[in-house]
C-alpha positions, 0 to 999 in steps of 0.5 A: 752310860756307854762306858757302864754298858761295856760290862755286858759285852762278855755276858749272855744277851739280855732283853732290851727292857733291861736297858735305858732305851727310849721308845724311839729308834734310829732312822736307818737301822731302827736300833733302840736309842738311849734315853739321854741321847743328844745326837747319834751316827749310824755306821756301815762297815766299809772295810777292814785290815790288819796291822800288826796285832790290830784289826782296823775297821773302816766305816761309812756314816750313813746317818747323822742325827741331832736329837737335842740342842743341849750343850755337848757333853764330856768326851774322852779322846786319844792323844793321837787323835787330839794332836791330829785335830790340832794339826789339821786346824780344828779348834776344840776345848780340851782339858789336858791332864 
């Protein structure tokens, strides 16, 4: 669902009712939460810097909530991040393609 919402980023703002939100809100910033949510984190911008053509944003996690005990879902991560996790000793279940 998050990927599908990306098509809206260059459009005019739409009313909240046009999306798949619960009636519940996030604990700190009171943002609407998606219906099929398992967990979420609320982030606060801590800083940023530019490196070449990239602008890197640094965030502080201000809230981390588990909403459902259901099993984890599929996530896509960059190879560099997966490599860093492997080198740091994190053991994950990866599907490499």
